[in-house]
C-alpha positions in Angstrom: -8.7 -16.3 -8.9 -6.5 -13.4 -8.5 -4.8 -12.5 -11.8 -1.8 -10.9 -9.7 -1.0 -14.4 -8.2 -1.4 -16.2 -11.8 1.7 -14.0 -12.7 3.8 -15.7 -10.2 5.3 -18.4 -12.4 6.1 -15.7 -15.1 7.8 -13.5 -12.5 9.9 -16.5 -11.4 11.0 -17.3 -14.9 12.0 -13.7 -15.5 14.2 -13.6 -12.4 16.1 -16.8 -13.5 17.1 -15.3 -16.9 17.7 -11.8 -15.2 14.8 -9.8 -16.4 11.6 -8.4 -14.8 8.3 -9.6 -15.9 8.2 -6.6 -18.6 11.5 -7.8 -20.1 13.7 -5.1 -18.5 16.8 -5.9 -17.0 16.6 -6.4 -13.4 19.3 -6.1 -10.8 19.4 -9.6 -9.6 22.1 -12.0 -9.0 23.2 -13.8 -12.2 26.0 -16.4 -12.7 29.5 -14.8 -13.0 28.2 -11.5 -12.1 28.3 -9.3 -8.9 24.9 -8.8 -7.3 23.6 -5.3 -7.6 20.7 -3.3 -6.1 18.6 -0.3 -6.5 18.7 2.5 -4.0 15.8 4.7 -5.3 13.9 7.6 -4.0 11.0 9.6 -5.1 10.0 12.9 -3.6 6.6 14.6 -4.5 5.7 18.3 -3.7 2.0 19.2 -4.3 0.7 22.7 -4.0 -2.5 24.8 -4.5 -2.4 27.2 -7.6 -5.3 29.0 -9.6 -5.1 25.7 -11.7 -6.0 23.6 -8.6 -3.7 21.0 -6.8 -0.7 20.6 -9.0 2.6 18.6 -8.9 5.1 21.5 -8.2 8.2 19.3 -7.7 9.2 15.9 -8.6 12.7 14.6 -7.6 13.6 11.0 -8.2 16.8 8.8 -8.5 16.6 5.3 -9.8 13.6 3.5 -11.4 10.9 5.3 -9.2 9.0 8.0 -10.8 5.5 9.2 -11.7 3.2 10.0 -14.8 1.8 13.3 -15.0 -1.2 13.9 -12.7 -4.6 13.1 -13.9 -7.9 15.0 -13.0 -10.9 12.9 -13.6 -12.6 15.0 -10.7 -11.5 18.1 -11.9 -8.5 20.3 -11.0 -9.1 20.2 -7.2 -7.9 16.5 -6.8 -4.7 15.3 -8.4 -4.6 11.5 -9.2 -1.0 10.3 -9.3 0.3 7.0 -10.3 3.7 5.5 -8.8 5.7 3.6 -11.4 8.5 1.1 -10.4 9.6 -0.5 -13.7 11.6 -3.4 -12.1 8.4 -4.7 -10.6 9.5 -5.7 -7.3 12.3 -5.5 -5.0 15.6 -7.9 -4.7 18.0 -8.0 -2.0 19.7 -4.9 -1.2 17.0 -2.7 -2.7 15.8 0.4 -0.9 12.9 2.4 -2.1 12.0 5.6 -0.4 8.8 7.6 -1.3 8.0 11.0 0.2 5.2 13.3 -0.6 4.6 16.8 1.0 1.1 18.3 0.5 1.0 21.8 0.9 -2.2 23.6 2.7 -5.5 23.2 0.6 -4.4 20.5 -1.6 -6.0 17.1 -2.3 -4.0 14.0 -3.9 -4.9 10.3 -4.4 -1.9 8.3 -5.0 -2.1 4.5 -6.4 0.2 2.1 -8.3 -0.8 0.5 -11.9 0.1 -3.1 -10.6 1.1 -5.1 -7.5 4.4 -4.6 -5.8 6.7 -7.4 -5.1 9.6 -8.4 -2.8 11.2 -11.3 -4.4 13.1 -14.2 -2.9 16.3 -12.7 -1.0 19.7 -13.8 -1.9 21.6 -16.2 0.3 22.9 -13.5 2.5 19.5 -12.2 3.3 20.3 -8.4 2.8 17.3 -6.6 3.5 14.5 -5.5 0.8 13.3 -2.2 2.1 10.6 0.3 1.5 9.9 3.5 3.1 6.8 5.8 2.6 6.3 9.1 4.3 3.4 11.2 3.7 3.4 14.9 5.0 -0.1 16.4 4.9 -0.5 20.0 5.6 -3.6 21.8 7.2 -6.7 21.6 5.3 -5.4 18.8 2.9 -6.4 15.5 1.9 -4.0 12.4 1.2 -5.4 9.3 -0.4 -2.9 6.5 -0.4 -4.5 3.4 -2.4 -1.8 1.3 -3.8 -2.3 -2.2 -5.1 -1.4 -5.2 -3.1 2.2 -6.0 -2.2 3.3 -9.7 -2.8 5.9 -11.1 -0.5 7.6 -14.1 -2.2 8.7 -17.1 0.0 12.1 -16.6 1.5 11.9 -12.5 1.1 13.6 -10.5 3.7 11.7 -7.3 3.7 10.7 -4.3 5.7 7.7 -2.0 4.9 7.4 1.4 6.8 4.7 3.7 6.4 4.5 7.1 8.3 1.8 9.7 7.7 2.1 13.1 9.3 -1.1 15.2 9.5 -1.0 18.9 10.5 -4.1 20.8 11.6 -7.4 19.2 10.2 -5.6 17.3 7.5 -7.2 14.1 6.7 -6.1 10.7 5.4 -7.7 7.6 3.7 -5.2 4.7 3.0 -5.0 1.0 2.8 -2.3 -1.6 2.6 -3.0 -5.1 1.1 -0.4 -7.8 1.8 0.0 -11.4 0.4 2.3 -13.7 2.2 3.7 -16.2 -0.4 2.2 -17.3 -3.7 -1.2 -18.9 -3.1 -1.7 -19.7 -6.7 1.5 -21.8 -6.7 0.5 -23.3 -3.4 3.8 -21.7 -1.8 3.3 -20.5 1.5 5.6 -17.9 3.3 7.0 -20.9 5.6 10.4 -19.4 5.3 11.6 -15.6 5.1 11.2 -12.6 7.3 8.8 -9.7 6.9 8.4 -6.4 9.1 5.6 -4.2 8.7 5.1 -0.7 10.4 2.4 2.0 9.9 2.4 5.0 12.1 0.0 8.1 11.9 1.0 11.3 13.6 -1.4 14.2 14.0 0.4 17.6 14.9 3.3 15.7 16.1 1.2 13.2 18.4 1.2 9.4 17.7 -2.5 8.5 17.1 -2.2 5.1 15.3 0.6 2.4 15.4 0.3 -0.8 13.8 3.3 -3.4 13.4 3.7 -7.0 12.3 6.7 -9.1 12.3 7.0 -12.5 10.6 9.9 -14.6 11.6 10.9 -18.1 12.6 9.6 -17.0 16.1 6.1 -15.9 15.1 5.5 -17.9 11.9 2.4 -19.5 13.9 0.6 -16.4 13.4 -0.3 -17.9 10.1 -2.2 -20.7 11.3 -3.7 -19.2 14.6 -7.4 -18.3 14.9 -6.5 -15.0 16.6 -3.9 -14.4 13.7 -4.4 -15.0 9.9 -6.4 -18.2 10.4 -4.6 -20.0 7.2 -5.6 -17.1 5.0 -2.3 -15.6 3.4 -3.8 -12.3 2.4 -4.0 -9.5 5.1 -5.7 -6.0 4.6 -5.9 -2.7 6.7 -7.7 0.2 5.7 -7.7 3.5 7.8 -9.5 6.6 7.5 -9.7 9.8 9.6 -9.5 11.7 11.7 -13.3 11.9 12.4 -14.7 14.6 14.5 -15.6 13.0 17.7 -18.5 15.5 18.3 -20.5 13.6 15.5 -22.2 10.3 15.7 -20.8 7.6 13.2 -22.7 4.8 14.4 -24.6 4.4 11.1 -21.4 4.6 8.9 -19.7 1.8 10.9 -23.3 -0.2 10.7 -23.0 0.3 7.0 -19.2 -0.8 6.9 -19.8 -3.8 9.0 -22.7 -4.8 6.6 -20.4 -4.9 3.6 -18.0 -6.7 5.7 -20.7 -9.4 6.7 -21.9 -9.6 2.8 -18.4 -10.1 1.8 -16.8 -13.6 1.3 -14.0 -12.6 3.7 -13.2 -12.5 7.3 -13.4 -8.9 7.9 -14.7 -6.2 10.4 -14.8 -2.5 10.9 -14.2 -0.6 14.2 -13.7 3.3 15.3 -10.6 3.5 17.3 -10.3 6.9 18.8 -10.6 9.3 15.8 -9.9 6.5 13.1 -11.9 4.2 11.5 -10.3 0.9 10.8 -11.2 -1.8 8.4 -9.5 -5.3 8.5 -9.7 -8.3 6.4 -8.1 -11.6 5.8 -8.8 -13.8 2.8 -7.2 -16.2 0.2 -7.3 -13.8 -2.7 -6.1 -10.1 -2.6 -8.8 -9.4 -5.3 -11.5 -9.9 -2.8 -9.8 -7.8 -0.3 -9.3 -5.0 -2.7 -12.9 -5.3 -3.9 -14.1 -5.0 -0.3 -11.8 -1.9 0.5 -13.2 -0.2 -2.6 -16.6 -0.6 -1.4 -15.9 0.8 2.0 -14.1 3.6 0.3 -17.3 4.6 -1.4 -18.8 4.7 1.8 -15.9 6.7 4.0 -14.9 9.2 1.3 -18.1 11.3 1.3 -18.5 10.8 5.1 -15.0 12.1 5.8 -14.5 14.6 3.0 -17.8 14.9 1.6 -16.8 14.1 -2.0 -18.1 10.8 -3.9 -15.6 8.2 -4.7 -13.8 8.6 -8.2 -12.2 5.3 -9.0 -8.6 5.9 -10.9 -8.9 4.9 -14.4 -5.7 2.7 -14.2 -8.0 0.4 -11.9 -10.1 -0.6 -14.8 -7.3 -1.5 -17.1 
């Protein structure tokens, strides 16, 4: 069973007594106290130097920052771990994450644990996260966070925008768990908006949007929707050169999907390969996406996959 989902009861207890799951004070509503929220931002700037890809600038406000970069693949690739100590968003929280990759840089950004959007307060103030990744010519961005858990009655908007310049490339995924399956709690109430856009040289190449509200909640049970599976995953890699034939790669990805205990599939859409997956367990979705990443990475950027050390902890 997904260990992340098993933390649900612990998280709920923590929210009731005003602390996050790690014991830190969390900006939640408490009896007799005014509600508070975090407006936090993190802006990263990466550049190529004689020492390889380095984190040249790191500006932040609020509980959102990074550790120093790690280099398990050598100096050319910086692995960066995003840290958000509160562990999740409450009503009124706004997190803004921006990364600027200069030319000839390569970074892999991940998180040490799942993100969360907790139950909203009665006023339904938005819980909002915005990610913008700007990737210059001849640079590579890998955006591979852990899953995001949306608690029942959350009121959340998650926005992702990737701007590619020249021959910049991108590999990324998002895995979203609606509700708390380990507690048999569905997302039968709440509001969620998810958006992902990829631009290449200012031109929109990929646009994904999902809205869950009282008018669209039937998507959870629809065969053409989530088919009663609370975990939804999307992986995107590209752009791939249309001059080449990627039939063997697509067949290999589809073979992984067919062998995996999840409803999933892989397609080439314009210049981008997409892998979609729905399941009852986010851990299973991440395992499939990691296997696909081991195929996609060498095909797109000619580098073997090197899993971040934090994934093994």
